[in-house]
Chimera marker file (.cmm) of the C-alpha trace (Angstrom):
<marker_set name="trace">
<marker id="1" x="7.497" y="-6.264" z="-0.112" r="1" g="1" b="0" radius="0.5"/>
<marker id="2" x="7.416" y="-2.653" z="-1.413" r="1" g="1" b="0" radius="0.5"/>
<marker id="3" x="11.204" y="-1.032" z="-1.306" r="1" g="1" b="0" radius="0.5"/>
<marker id="4" x="12.272" y="2.319" z="-2.280" r="1" g="1" b="0" radius="0.5"/>
<marker id="5" x="9.969" y="5.237" z="-3.026" r="1" g="1" b="0" radius="0.5"/>
<marker id="6" x="6.197" y="4.881" z="-3.321" r="1" g="1" b="0" radius="0.5"/>
<marker id="7" x="5.682" y="8.020" z="-4.907" r="1" g="1" b="0" radius="0.5"/>
<marker id="8" x="3.798" y="9.502" z="-8.057" r="1" g="1" b="0" radius="0.5"/>
<marker id="9" x="7.322" y="9.111" z="-10.055" r="1" g="1" b="0" radius="0.5"/>
<marker id="10" x="7.077" y="5.236" z="-9.005" r="1" g="1" b="0" radius="0.5"/>
<marker id="11" x="3.942" y="4.485" z="-8.807" r="1" g="1" b="0" radius="0.5"/>
<marker id="12" x="3.660" y="3.669" z="-12.547" r="1" g="1" b="0" radius="0.5"/>
<marker id="13" x="6.160" y="0.940" z="-12.164" r="1" g="1" b="0" radius="0.5"/>
<marker id="14" x="4.856" y="-0.603" z="-8.749" r="1" g="1" b="0" radius="0.5"/>
<marker id="15" x="1.452" y="-0.933" z="-11.156" r="1" g="1" b="0" radius="0.5"/>
<marker id="16" x="3.049" y="-3.572" z="-13.135" r="1" g="1" b="0" radius="0.5"/>
<marker id="17" x="3.206" y="-5.876" z="-9.971" r="1" g="1" b="0" radius="0.5"/>
<marker id="18" x="-0.081" y="-4.813" z="-8.333" r="1" g="1" b="0" radius="0.5"/>
<marker id="19" x="-1.434" y="-8.438" z="-9.163" r="1" g="1" b="0" radius="0.5"/>
<marker id="20" x="0.953" y="-9.731" z="-7.559" r="1" g="1" b="0" radius="0.5"/>
<marker id="21" x="1.069" y="-7.884" z="-4.487" r="1" g="1" b="0" radius="0.5"/>
<marker id="22" x="-2.715" y="-8.095" z="-4.041" r="1" g="1" b="0" radius="0.5"/>
<marker id="23" x="-2.711" y="-11.821" z="-4.155" r="1" g="1" b="0" radius="0.5"/>
<marker id="24" x="-0.250" y="-12.021" z="-1.040" r="1" g="1" b="0" radius="0.5"/>
<marker id="25" x="-1.803" y="-12.262" z="2.624" r="1" g="1" b="0" radius="0.5"/>
<marker id="26" x="0.602" y="-9.389" z="3.957" r="1" g="1" b="0" radius="0.5"/>
<marker id="27" x="2.920" y="-6.541" z="2.152" r="1" g="1" b="0" radius="0.5"/>
<marker id="28" x="5.976" y="-5.281" z="3.653" r="1" g="1" b="0" radius="0.5"/>
<marker id="29" x="6.414" y="-1.738" z="4.118" r="1" g="1" b="0" radius="0.5"/>
<marker id="30" x="9.606" y="-1.894" z="5.979" r="1" g="1" b="0" radius="0.5"/>
<marker id="31" x="11.708" y="-0.643" z="3.346" r="1" g="1" b="0" radius="0.5"/>
<marker id="32" x="9.680" y="2.137" z="1.755" r="1" g="1" b="0" radius="0.5"/>
<marker id="33" x="11.793" y="5.027" z="2.080" r="1" g="1" b="0" radius="0.5"/>
<marker id="34" x="9.359" y="7.545" z="0.528" r="1" g="1" b="0" radius="0.5"/>
<marker id="35" x="5.731" y="8.227" z="0.051" r="1" g="1" b="0" radius="0.5"/>
<marker id="36" x="3.056" y="10.320" z="-0.664" r="1" g="1" b="0" radius="0.5"/>
<marker id="37" x="-0.167" y="10.683" z="-1.826" r="1" g="1" b="0" radius="0.5"/>
<marker id="38" x="0.005" y="8.710" z="-4.872" r="1" g="1" b="0" radius="0.5"/>
<marker id="39" x="1.572" y="5.677" z="-2.987" r="1" g="1" b="0" radius="0.5"/>
<marker id="40" x="-1.457" y="6.019" z="-0.804" r="1" g="1" b="0" radius="0.5"/>
<marker id="41" x="-3.646" y="5.588" z="-3.757" r="1" g="1" b="0" radius="0.5"/>
<marker id="42" x="-1.453" y="2.850" z="-4.481" r="1" g="1" b="0" radius="0.5"/>
<marker id="43" x="-2.298" y="0.946" z="-1.549" r="1" g="1" b="0" radius="0.5"/>
<marker id="44" x="-5.730" y="1.434" z="-1.400" r="1" g="1" b="0" radius="0.5"/>
<marker id="45" x="-5.221" y="-0.218" z="-4.994" r="1" g="1" b="0" radius="0.5"/>
<marker id="46" x="-4.104" y="-3.087" z="-3.916" r="1" g="1" b="0" radius="0.5"/>
<marker id="47" x="-6.357" y="-3.407" z="-1.319" r="1" g="1" b="0" radius="0.5"/>
<marker id="48" x="-8.962" y="-3.014" z="-3.711" r="1" g="1" b="0" radius="0.5"/>
<marker id="49" x="-7.939" y="-5.621" z="-6.242" r="1" g="1" b="0" radius="0.5"/>
<marker id="50" x="-7.679" y="-8.177" z="-3.174" r="1" g="1" b="0" radius="0.5"/>
<marker id="51" x="-11.056" y="-7.626" z="-2.337" r="1" g="1" b="0" radius="0.5"/>
<marker id="52" x="-12.267" y="-8.032" z="-5.971" r="1" g="1" b="0" radius="0.5"/>
<marker id="53" x="-10.199" y="-11.189" z="-6.704" r="1" g="1" b="0" radius="0.5"/>
<marker id="54" x="-10.722" y="-12.795" z="-3.625" r="1" g="1" b="0" radius="0.5"/>
<marker id="55" x="-13.001" y="-11.454" z="-0.675" r="1" g="1" b="0" radius="0.5"/>
<marker id="56" x="-10.421" y="-10.435" z="1.671" r="1" g="1" b="0" radius="0.5"/>
<marker id="57" x="-7.878" y="-7.804" z="2.720" r="1" g="1" b="0" radius="0.5"/>
<marker id="58" x="-4.330" y="-7.162" z="2.053" r="1" g="1" b="0" radius="0.5"/>
<marker id="59" x="-2.466" y="-6.621" z="5.693" r="1" g="1" b="0" radius="0.5"/>
<marker id="60" x="0.047" y="-4.176" z="5.214" r="1" g="1" b="0" radius="0.5"/>
<marker id="61" x="2.887" y="-4.785" z="7.952" r="1" g="1" b="0" radius="0.5"/>
<marker id="62" x="5.631" y="-2.688" z="8.928" r="1" g="1" b="0" radius="0.5"/>
<marker id="63" x="4.519" y="0.629" z="7.977" r="1" g="1" b="0" radius="0.5"/>
<marker id="64" x="6.555" y="3.965" z="9.288" r="1" g="1" b="0" radius="0.5"/>
<marker id="65" x="5.312" y="6.712" z="11.441" r="1" g="1" b="0" radius="0.5"/>
<marker id="66" x="5.488" y="8.804" z="8.572" r="1" g="1" b="0" radius="0.5"/>
<marker id="67" x="3.247" y="6.436" z="6.514" r="1" g="1" b="0" radius="0.5"/>
<marker id="68" x="0.707" y="5.787" z="8.946" r="1" g="1" b="0" radius="0.5"/>
<marker id="69" x="0.632" y="9.953" z="9.654" r="1" g="1" b="0" radius="0.5"/>
<marker id="70" x="0.163" y="10.343" z="5.683" r="1" g="1" b="0" radius="0.5"/>
<marker id="71" x="-2.934" y="7.840" z="5.791" r="1" g="1" b="0" radius="0.5"/>
<marker id="72" x="-4.329" y="9.324" z="8.861" r="1" g="1" b="0" radius="0.5"/>
<marker id="73" x="-4.037" y="12.787" z="7.506" r="1" g="1" b="0" radius="0.5"/>
<marker id="74" x="-5.616" y="11.615" z="4.397" r="1" g="1" b="0" radius="0.5"/>
<marker id="75" x="-8.684" y="10.026" z="6.217" r="1" g="1" b="0" radius="0.5"/>
<marker id="76" x="-7.857" y="6.555" z="4.815" r="1" g="1" b="0" radius="0.5"/>
<marker id="77" x="-6.223" y="4.818" z="7.438" r="1" g="1" b="0" radius="0.5"/>
<marker id="78" x="-9.755" y="2.867" z="8.382" r="1" g="1" b="0" radius="0.5"/>
<marker id="79" x="-9.729" y="1.871" z="4.908" r="1" g="1" b="0" radius="0.5"/>
<marker id="80" x="-6.189" y="-0.216" z="5.014" r="1" g="1" b="0" radius="0.5"/>
<marker id="81" x="-5.531" y="-2.826" z="7.302" r="1" g="1" b="0" radius="0.5"/>
<marker id="82" x="-2.451" y="-1.641" z="9.007" r="1" g="1" b="0" radius="0.5"/>
<marker id="83" x="-0.713" y="-4.436" z="11.610" r="1" g="1" b="0" radius="0.5"/>
<link id1="1" id2="2" r="1" g="1" b="0" radius="0.2"/>
<link id1="2" id2="3" r="1" g="1" b="0" radius="0.2"/>
<link id1="3" id2="4" r="1" g="1" b="0" radius="0.2"/>
<link id1="4" id2="5" r="1" g="1" b="0" radius="0.2"/>
<link id1="5" id2="6" r="1" g="1" b="0" radius="0.2"/>
<link id1="6" id2="7" r="1" g="1" b="0" radius="0.2"/>
<link id1="7" id2="8" r="1" g="1" b="0" radius="0.2"/>
<link id1="8" id2="9" r="1" g="1" b="0" radius="0.2"/>
<link id1="9" id2="10" r="1" g="1" b="0" radius="0.2"/>
<link id1="10" id2="11" r="1" g="1" b="0" radius="0.2"/>
<link id1="11" id2="12" r="1" g="1" b="0" radius="0.2"/>
<link id1="12" id2="13" r="1" g="1" b="0" radius="0.2"/>
<link id1="13" id2="14" r="1" g="1" b="0" radius="0.2"/>
<link id1="14" id2="15" r="1" g="1" b="0" radius="0.2"/>
<link id1="15" id2="16" r="1" g="1" b="0" radius="0.2"/>
<link id1="16" id2="17" r="1" g="1" b="0" radius="0.2"/>
<link id1="17" id2="18" r="1" g="1" b="0" radius="0.2"/>
<link id1="18" id2="19" r="1" g="1" b="0" radius="0.2"/>
<link id1="19" id2="20" r="1" g="1" b="0" radius="0.2"/>
<link id1="20" id2="21" r="1" g="1" b="0" radius="0.2"/>
<link id1="21" id2="22" r="1" g="1" b="0" radius="0.2"/>
<link id1="22" id2="23" r="1" g="1" b="0" radius="0.2"/>
<link id1="23" id2="24" r="1" g="1" b="0" radius="0.2"/>
<link id1="24" id2="25" r="1" g="1" b="0" radius="0.2"/>
<link id1="25" id2="26" r="1" g="1" b="0" radius="0.2"/>
<link id1="26" id2="27" r="1" g="1" b="0" radius="0.2"/>
<link id1="27" id2="28" r="1" g="1" b="0" radius="0.2"/>
<link id1="28" id2="29" r="1" g="1" b="0" radius="0.2"/>
<link id1="29" id2="30" r="1" g="1" b="0" radius="0.2"/>
<link id1="30" id2="31" r="1" g="1" b="0" radius="0.2"/>
<link id1="31" id2="32" r="1" g="1" b="0" radius="0.2"/>
<link id1="32" id2="33" r="1" g="1" b="0" radius="0.2"/>
<link id1="33" id2="34" r="1" g="1" b="0" radius="0.2"/>
<link id1="34" id2="35" r="1" g="1" b="0" radius="0.2"/>
<link id1="35" id2="36" r="1" g="1" b="0" radius="0.2"/>
<link id1="36" id2="37" r="1" g="1" b="0" radius="0.2"/>
<link id1="37" id2="38" r="1" g="1" b="0" radius="0.2"/>
<link id1="38" id2="39" r="1" g="1" b="0" radius="0.2"/>
<link id1="39" id2="40" r="1" g="1" b="0" radius="0.2"/>
<link id1="40" id2="41" r="1" g="1" b="0" radius="0.2"/>
<link id1="41" id2="42" r="1" g="1" b="0" radius="0.2"/>
<link id1="42" id2="43" r="1" g="1" b="0" radius="0.2"/>
<link id1="43" id2="44" r="1" g="1" b="0" radius="0.2"/>
<link id1="44" id2="45" r="1" g="1" b="0" radius="0.2"/>
<link id1="45" id2="46" r="1" g="1" b="0" radius="0.2"/>
<link id1="46" id2="47" r="1" g="1" b="0" radius="0.2"/>
<link id1="47" id2="48" r="1" g="1" b="0" radius="0.2"/>
<link id1="48" id2="49" r="1" g="1" b="0" radius="0.2"/>
<link id1="49" id2="50" r="1" g="1" b="0" radius="0.2"/>
<link id1="50" id2="51" r="1" g="1" b="0" radius="0.2"/>
<link id1="51" id2="52" r="1" g="1" b="0" radius="0.2"/>
<link id1="52" id2="53" r="1" g="1" b="0" radius="0.2"/>
<link id1="53" id2="54" r="1" g="1" b="0" radius="0.2"/>
<link id1="54" id2="55" r="1" g="1" b="0" radius="0.2"/>
<link id1="55" id2="56" r="1" g="1" b="0" radius="0.2"/>
<link id1="56" id2="57" r="1" g="1" b="0" radius="0.2"/>
<link id1="57" id2="58" r="1" g="1" b="0" radius="0.2"/>
<link id1="58" id2="59" r="1" g="1" b="0" radius="0.2"/>
<link id1="59" id2="60" r="1" g="1" b="0" radius="0.2"/>
<link id1="60" id2="61" r="1" g="1" b="0" radius="0.2"/>
<link id1="61" id2="62" r="1" g="1" b="0" radius="0.2"/>
<link id1="62" id2="63" r="1" g="1" b="0" radius="0.2"/>
<link id1="63" id2="64" r="1" g="1" b="0" radius="0.2"/>
<link id1="64" id2="65" r="1" g="1" b="0" radius="0.2"/>
<link id1="65" id2="66" r="1" g="1" b="0" radius="0.2"/>
<link id1="66" id2="67" r="1" g="1" b="0" radius="0.2"/>
<link id1="67" id2="68" r="1" g="1" b="0" radius="0.2"/>
<link id1="68" id2="69" r="1" g="1" b="0" radius="0.2"/>
<link id1="69" id2="70" r="1" g="1" b="0" radius="0.2"/>
<link id1="70" id2="71" r="1" g="1" b="0" radius="0.2"/>
<link id1="71" id2="72" r="1" g="1" b="0" radius="0.2"/>
<link id1="72" id2="73" r="1" g="1" b="0" radius="0.2"/>
<link id1="73" id2="74" r="1" g="1" b="0" radius="0.2"/>
<link id1="74" id2="75" r="1" g="1" b="0" radius="0.2"/>
<link id1="75" id2="76" r="1" g="1" b="0" radius="0.2"/>
<link id1="76" id2="77" r="1" g="1" b="0" radius="0.2"/>
<link id1="77" id2="78" r="1" g="1" b="0" radius="0.2"/>
<link id1="78" id2="79" r="1" g="1" b="0" radius="0.2"/>
<link id1="79" id2="80" r="1" g="1" b="0" radius="0.2"/>
<link id1="80" id2="81" r="1" g="1" b="0" radius="0.2"/>
<link id1="81" id2="82" r="1" g="1" b="0" radius="0.2"/>
<link id1="82" id2="83" r="1" g="1" b="0" radius="0.2"/>
</marker_set>
């Protein structure tokens, strides 16, 4: 689970847990309070690491409408597996 902000200011801290998060089948985004383009890039990085380490794709669950809108605006929503 990712909690709190997923922004330029916080992504560096989340990168320390990237391998752990990428190894999960599902990553819960219900408690993400704020996200920006750096946060969206972090989700792409999790997808990349999961594919590299296990030929699979992480499923992101409980994404807010704001996050979904950002991913669509950035035209990367198709690259992520949102449930």
